[in-house]
C-alpha positions as CSV (number, residue, x, y, z in Angstrom):
1,M,-10.2,12.2,7.8
2,R,-12.6,13.7,5.1
3,W,-10.6,17.1,5.2
4,L,-7.7,15.2,3.9
5,F,-9.6,13.8,1.1
6,S,-10.9,17.4,0.1
7,C,-7.4,19.0,0.6
8,S,-6.0,16.2,-1.8
9,A,-8.7,17.0,-4.3
10,I,-7.3,20.3,-4.5
11,L,-3.9,19.2,-5.1
12,L,-5.3,16.8,-7.7
13,L,-7.0,19.5,-9.5
14,A,-3.8,21.8,-9.3
15,A,-1.9,18.8,-11.2
16,C,-4.6,18.5,-14.0
17,G,-5.3,21.0,-16.8
18,G,-8.7,20.0,-18.5
19,R,-8.2,16.7,-19.8
20,R,-4.5,16.4,-19.6
21,A,-2.4,15.7,-16.6
22,T,0.5,18.3,-16.5
23,A,2.3,17.1,-13.5
24,D,2.4,14.1,-11.0
25,P,1.3,15.6,-7.7
26,F,3.3,12.7,-6.0
27,A,6.6,13.4,-7.8
28,Y,9.7,13.2,-5.7
29,D,13.3,13.3,-5.8
30,Q,14.3,9.6,-6.6
31,A,17.9,10.3,-6.1
32,A,17.6,11.7,-2.5
33,P,19.2,8.9,0.0
34,L,16.9,6.5,1.7
35,A,19.5,6.6,4.5
36,P,18.2,3.4,6.5
37,S,19.0,3.2,10.1
38,R,20.8,0.1,11.3
39,A,18.2,-2.7,11.7
40,T,17.4,-4.5,14.7
41,V,16.0,-8.0,15.2
42,F,12.2,-7.9,16.2
43,A,11.5,-11.5,16.0
44,R,12.9,-14.7,14.4
45,S,11.5,-17.7,12.9
46,P,12.4,-21.0,11.2
47,W,11.2,-19.5,7.8
48,G,12.5,-15.7,8.4
49,T,13.3,-12.6,10.4
50,I,11.5,-9.6,11.4
51,R,13.8,-6.3,11.6
52,A,12.9,-3.0,12.7
53,F,14.6,0.2,11.3
54,S,13.6,3.6,9.6
55,F,14.3,5.5,6.6
56,A,14.3,9.0,5.2
57,G,10.8,10.1,4.3
58,V,9.5,13.3,2.8
59,D,10.9,16.5,4.2
60,G,13.6,15.3,6.3
61,T,11.2,13.1,8.3
62,R,12.2,9.5,9.4
63,V,9.9,6.6,8.5
64,P,9.6,3.6,11.0
65,A,9.4,0.2,9.3
66,Y,9.5,-3.4,9.8
67,I,11.2,-5.7,7.1
68,V,10.0,-9.2,7.0
69,A,12.5,-11.4,5.0
70,P,12.4,-15.2,4.4
71,R,15.4,-17.2,4.6
72,T,15.5,-18.3,1.0
73,R,18.3,-16.8,-1.0
74,T,16.4,-16.4,-4.3
75,R,15.1,-13.0,-5.4
76,K,11.4,-12.6,-4.4
77,P,8.3,-10.4,-4.8
78,G,8.4,-7.5,-2.6
79,V,5.2,-6.4,-0.8
80,L,4.3,-3.1,1.0
81,L,1.6,-3.2,3.7
82,L,-0.2,0.1,4.5
83,H,-2.2,0.5,7.8
84,G,-5.4,2.4,8.5
85,S,-6.0,5.8,10.1
86,G,-4.4,6.2,13.4
87,G,-2.2,3.1,13.0
88,T,1.5,2.0,13.0
89,R,3.8,-0.1,11.2
90,Y,2.9,-2.7,13.9
91,D,-0.8,-3.1,12.8
92,L,-0.1,-5.2,9.8
93,I,3.0,-7.1,11.1
94,G,0.8,-10.2,11.3
95,E,-0.3,-10.0,7.5
96,A,3.4,-9.1,6.5
97,A,4.7,-12.2,8.4
98,L,2.0,-14.3,6.4
99,V,2.8,-12.9,3.1
100,A,6.6,-13.4,3.9
101,E,6.0,-16.9,5.1
102,R,4.7,-17.6,1.5
103,G,7.9,-16.4,-0.2
104,A,7.9,-12.6,-0.4
105,V,9.9,-9.9,1.3
106,A,7.2,-7.7,3.2
107,L,7.6,-4.1,4.5
108,T,5.4,-2.1,6.8
109,I,5.6,1.5,7.6
110,S,4.2,4.1,9.7
111,Y,2.7,7.3,8.6
112,P,0.5,10.0,10.1
113,S,-3.4,10.2,9.5
114,D,-3.3,14.1,10.2
115,A,-1.6,15.3,7.1
116,P,-3.2,18.0,5.2
117,T,-3.1,16.0,1.8
118,F,-2.0,12.6,0.7
119,R,1.0,13.9,-0.9
120,P,3.6,12.9,2.2
121,L,1.9,9.6,2.7
122,V,2.3,8.7,-0.8
123,V,5.7,10.0,-1.3
124,D,6.8,8.0,1.7
125,A,5.0,5.0,0.4
126,R,6.8,5.3,-3.0
127,R,10.1,5.7,-1.0
128,A,9.3,2.5,0.8
129,L,8.9,0.7,-2.8
130,D,12.3,2.2,-3.7
131,L,13.8,0.5,-0.6
132,L,12.3,-2.8,-1.5
133,A,13.3,-2.5,-5.1
134,A,16.9,-1.8,-4.1
135,R,17.1,-5.1,-2.0
136,N,19.4,-7.9,-3.2
137,D,16.7,-10.3,-2.4
138,V,13.8,-8.6,-4.1
139,D,13.0,-8.8,-7.8
140,P,11.9,-5.2,-8.7
141,T,9.6,-6.2,-11.4
142,R,7.3,-8.1,-8.9
143,L,6.2,-5.3,-6.6
144,G,2.9,-5.1,-4.8
145,V,1.0,-3.2,-2.3
146,V,-1.8,-4.1,0.4
147,G,-3.8,-1.5,2.1
148,F,-6.3,-1.3,4.6
149,S,-9.0,1.6,5.2
150,L,-6.7,4.7,4.7
151,G,-4.0,2.3,3.6
152,A,-6.3,1.0,1.0
153,Q,-6.7,4.6,-0.5
154,L,-2.9,5.0,-0.6
155,A,-2.8,1.5,-2.3
156,A,-5.5,2.8,-5.0
157,I,-3.4,5.9,-5.6
158,L,0.0,3.8,-5.9
159,A,-1.9,1.3,-8.4
160,G,-2.6,4.4,-10.7
161,D,0.5,6.6,-10.0
162,D,3.6,4.2,-9.8
163,R,3.8,1.8,-12.7
164,R,6.2,-0.5,-10.5
165,V,3.1,-1.7,-8.6
166,K,2.0,-5.0,-10.4
167,A,-0.8,-5.8,-7.7
168,A,-2.6,-3.9,-5.2
169,D,-5.1,-5.3,-2.7
170,V,-7.3,-2.6,-1.4
171,I,-9.2,-3.6,1.6
172,A,-12.0,-1.3,2.9
173,G,-11.1,1.2,0.6
174,R,-13.1,4.5,0.3
175,G,-14.1,5.8,-3.2
176,T,-13.4,9.6,-3.1
177,D,-12.6,11.9,-5.9
178,V,-8.9,11.3,-5.5
179,T,-8.9,7.6,-5.3
180,L,-11.4,7.3,-8.1
181,Y,-9.1,9.4,-10.4
182,W,-6.1,7.2,-9.7
183,I,-7.7,3.7,-9.8
184,R,-9.0,4.4,-13.2
185,R,-5.5,4.7,-14.2
186,A,-4.3,1.4,-12.7
187,T,-4.0,-0.3,-16.0
188,K,-0.6,-1.9,-15.1
189,A,-1.6,-3.5,-11.8
190,R,-3.5,-6.6,-11.1
191,L,-6.2,-5.6,-8.6
192,F,-8.1,-7.3,-5.6
193,F,-10.7,-5.5,-3.6
194,Q,-11.8,-6.9,-0.3
195,A,-14.7,-5.4,1.9
196,G,-17.2,-6.2,4.9
197,T,-20.7,-6.1,3.9
198,H,-21.5,-4.3,7.0
199,D,-18.7,-1.7,7.3
200,P,-19.7,0.9,9.6
201,V,-16.9,3.3,8.6
202,V,-16.9,3.4,4.8
203,P,-20.3,3.8,3.4
204,H,-21.3,0.7,1.1
205,A,-21.8,3.2,-1.6
206,E,-18.1,4.3,-1.6
207,L,-16.8,0.9,-1.3
208,L,-18.8,0.0,-4.7
209,A,-17.7,3.3,-6.5
210,L,-13.9,2.4,-6.0
211,M,-14.5,-1.3,-7.2
212,D,-16.7,0.0,-10.1
213,A,-13.9,2.6,-11.2
214,A,-11.3,0.0,-11.7
215,P,-10.2,-0.9,-15.0
216,G,-10.5,-4.3,-16.5
217,T,-11.8,-7.3,-14.3
218,P,-10.5,-6.9,-10.7
219,R,-11.0,-9.7,-8.4
220,I,-13.7,-8.7,-5.7
221,A,-14.5,-10.6,-2.4
222,W,-17.1,-9.6,0.2
223,Y,-16.9,-10.9,3.6
224,S,-19.6,-10.9,6.5
225,A,-17.6,-8.4,8.4
226,G,-17.2,-4.6,9.6
227,H,-14.4,-2.5,9.1
228,E,-11.6,-5.0,10.3
229,L,-9.1,-7.5,9.1
230,T,-10.4,-11.1,9.7
231,P,-8.7,-14.6,9.2
232,A,-10.8,-15.1,5.9
233,I,-9.4,-11.8,4.7
234,D,-5.9,-12.5,5.7
235,R,-6.0,-16.0,3.9
236,A,-7.4,-14.6,0.9
237,L,-4.8,-11.7,0.6
238,T,-2.1,-14.0,1.3
239,A,-3.1,-16.4,-1.5
240,W,-3.7,-13.8,-4.0
241,V,-0.4,-11.9,-3.3
242,S,1.5,-15.3,-3.6
243,H,-0.5,-16.4,-6.6
244,T,-0.3,-12.8,-8.4
245,L,3.4,-12.0,-8.0
246,G,4.8,-15.5,-7.8
């Protein structure tokens, strides 16, 4: 959705005056009620439960979500998983289960791929982080995001825009004016980039551009893969999230 990228660039420029940012283009009313719906059990396992529900998103919309919670009673990391273009909350439920099995509370959400800017997607993702942070079984100082494709671009933006994000796994992330701007500001998050060596969707140069723009020394892993999540990528992301957030 390249038109989304260009429109978001306009939004970005509108929020930047010369060298100084004058406002956060993804600011929102943090006091607005999340109003989660009653959760229903989607699946159970010996180590945890997956529940389906929704919460209040931007401009009165409802955000469909799955929450995957381990049975242990200690406070745990909270991880938000973000799907690719055309996907839904269901796409990364397998990865969410893997992350939860290693001891984190994992949340997946649905969002549209045809929004005119990144703003509604990022705001809904930030409200998802609010929801995680408010849970009694989540340590709000240990929040992370995992994103694939379009979700990777959101993860890059969140890593630079929301200081609560302590870890961001960017999988097949496209380097655009908007994502490059925000990833350069991701100084508070530990970063992990995963990508396929023969991705037919995201040009290799754009994959590299996003990695090269990241501050510090992020972890980078390449796979003999296309534009997809593979078992090797899943194993690496699960291990990295567990190690990074504890």
